[in-house]
C-alpha positions in Angstrom: 5.7 8.7 -58.1 8.9 9.3 -56.3 9.5 11.3 -53.1 12.0 14.2 -53.5 15.4 12.5 -51.8 15.6 15.4 -49.0 12.2 14.0 -48.0 13.6 10.2 -47.8 16.6 11.3 -46.1 14.3 12.8 -43.6 12.1 9.8 -43.3 15.0 7.8 -42.8 16.8 9.9 -39.9 13.0 10.1 -38.2 13.3 5.9 -38.4 16.9 5.9 -37.0 15.8 8.1 -33.7 12.8 6.5 -33.3 14.1 3.3 -33.4 17.2 4.5 -31.0 14.3 3.7 -28.0 15.5 0.3 -28.3 19.1 1.2 -26.5 17.3 1.0 -23.5 16.5 -2.5 -23.5 20.3 -3.5 -22.0 19.5 -0.8 -19.1 16.0 -2.4 -18.4 17.7 -5.9 -18.6 20.8 -4.9 -16.2 18.0 -3.4 -13.7 16.1 -7.0 -13.7 19.7 -8.0 -12.7 20.2 -5.8 -10.0 16.8 -7.1 -8.8 17.9 -10.3 -8.7 20.3 -9.1 -6.5 18.2 -7.5 -3.8 16.3 -10.7 -3.7 19.5 -12.9 -2.9 20.3 -9.8 -0.4 16.6 -10.2 1.0 16.9 -14.1 1.4 20.1 -13.7 3.3 19.2 -10.9 5.7 15.7 -13.4 6.4 17.9 -16.2 6.8 20.4 -14.4 9.1 17.4 -12.9 11.0 15.6 -16.4 11.9 19.2 -18.0 12.7 19.5 -15.6 15.4 15.9 -15.1 16.2 16.1 -16.3 19.9 19.1 -14.2 20.5 18.2 -10.8 18.6 16.8 -7.8 21.2 13.4 -6.4 20.2 15.6 -3.2 18.5 18.2 -5.6 16.2 14.7 -7.4 15.3 12.9 -4.6 14.3 15.8 -3.2 12.7 16.6 -6.1 10.5 12.6 -6.1 9.7 12.9 -2.4 8.6 16.1 -3.3 6.4 14.0 -5.9 4.5 10.8 -3.8 4.4 13.5 -1.4 3.0 15.0 -4.2 -0.2 11.3 -4.7 -1.0 10.2 -1.1 -1.0 13.5 -0.5 -3.3 12.7 -4.0 -5.6 9.1 -2.1 -5.8 10.9 0.7 -7.4 13.0 -1.8 -9.8 9.6 -3.2 -11.2 7.7 0.4 -11.8 11.1 2.0 -13.4 11.5 -1.5 -15.5 7.9 -2.5 -16.5 6.7 1.2 -16.6 10.2 2.7 -18.2 9.7 0.0 -20.7 6.0 0.3 -21.5 6.6 4.3 -21.8 9.7 4.6 -23.7 10.4 1.4 -25.9 7.7 -0.6 -26.7 4.2 -1.6 -25.3 4.1 -5.1 -23.1 0.9 -6.2 -24.8 -0.8 -7.7 -21.5 -4.2 -6.7 -22.2 -6.5 -9.1 -20.6 -3.3 -10.9 -18.6 -4.9 -11.6 -15.0 -1.7 -10.3 -13.4 -1.3 -7.0 -15.2 -0.9 -4.0 -12.7 -4.0 -1.9 -12.2 -1.8 1.5 -12.8 -0.1 -0.5 -15.8 -3.4 0.4 -18.3 -3.3 4.4 -17.6 0.8 4.5 -17.4 2.6 7.6 -18.9 5.7 9.7 -18.1 3.7 12.1 -15.5 2.1 9.1 -14.0 5.5 7.4 -13.4 7.4 10.2 -12.4 4.8 10.9 -9.1 4.8 7.1 -8.3 8.3 6.9 -8.6 8.5 10.1 -6.1 6.6 8.4 -4.0 8.8 4.9 -3.7 11.6 7.3 -2.8 9.6 9.1 0.1 8.6 5.2 1.0 12.1 4.7 1.2 13.5 7.0 2.5 11.3 7.1 5.4 12.4 3.5 6.0 15.8 4.7 6.2 14.9 7.8 8.5 12.8 5.2 11.1 15.7 3.1 11.7 18.0 6.3 12.2 15.2 7.4 14.8 15.4 3.9 16.3 18.7 4.5 16.9 19.0 7.9 17.9 19.2 7.0 21.7 22.6 6.5 21.0 23.5 9.9 20.1 26.5 10.8 21.5 27.5 7.6 23.1 30.7 5.2 22.0 29.9 3.2 19.1 26.4 5.5 17.7 26.1 5.2 14.2 24.7 8.6 13.6 25.6 12.0 15.1 23.1 15.1 15.8 24.2 16.5 12.5 23.6 13.3 10.4 20.5 12.8 11.9 19.5 16.6 10.6 20.6 16.0 7.1 18.8 12.9 6.7 15.3 14.6 8.0 16.5 17.5 5.6 17.1 15.6 2.5 13.4 13.8 3.3 11.7 17.1 3.7 13.7 17.7 0.5 12.0 14.6 -1.8 8.5 15.3 0.2 8.7 18.9 -1.3 10.1 18.0 -4.6 7.5 14.9 -5.1 4.5 17.2 -4.4 6.6 19.8 -6.8 6.2 17.0 -9.5 2.3 16.6 -8.6 1.3 20.4 -8.8 3.3 20.8 -12.2 1.1 18.0 -13.7 -2.1 19.2 -12.2 -1.0 22.6 -14.0 -0.7 20.5 -17.3 -3.6 18.6 -17.3 -5.3 22.1 -16.5 -4.2 23.5 -19.4 -4.6 20.6 -21.2 -8.7 20.4 -20.3 -8.9 24.3 -20.8 -7.2 23.9 -24.6 -9.8 20.8 -25.2 -12.7 23.4 -24.2 -11.3 25.9 -26.7 -13.5 26.3 -29.8 -12.8 23.9 -32.4 -12.7 26.8 -35.8 -9.6 28.3 -34.3 -12.2 31.3 -33.0 -11.8 32.9 -29.1 
C-alpha cells in the first residue's frame, strides 16, 4: 500500500529538519581549533613564567599562574561544549566502556550542560575577579590597570553570573519536580 503524497512530503521534511543537526559539526570542529590556540597560549605563558621566574615578584608570578589557570578553565569549558554539545545535539559519541569517558557524559542533557557551563563561567569570572583584586592595591596610582568603577562593575557582573546560575539550577529543579509529579499521575487518564 502506498502512502499519501502529503504524508511522504512530511516525512521528507522531518528527515531534512532532523538531518540539519549535522550542520553543527563545523562549529564543534572550529571550537577544537580554538582549543589548540589556547594550548599555544598556555605554553607561551608557561615559557614566559619559567624564563623569568628568578626576576618576577611574587605578585607577578601569582598573576601569571592565575592566567594559566584561566586558560585551563576556558579549555575545560570548550571541552564541555564540544563533547557535551555534540553528544546532546548532533549524535552519540559511542564511548561506552571507554576507560577515559568522563563520568558526567553518561547523563548529559541540555539541562545538565547549561548548569555545567554556568558553573564554568562562574569559575572563569572568579579567576578574573581575583586577578583584579590582587591588582586593586594600585587603584588611583599612575599606571593602574583598573579603576574603582571597573572593579565595582566586575564584581556586579560576577554576582550576576552567580544569580543566573542559581536561576538556571532552580528552573531545572522545578522542571524535574513537575516531571516527577506527572509520572505519579494515574496512567488511565483519571486524576
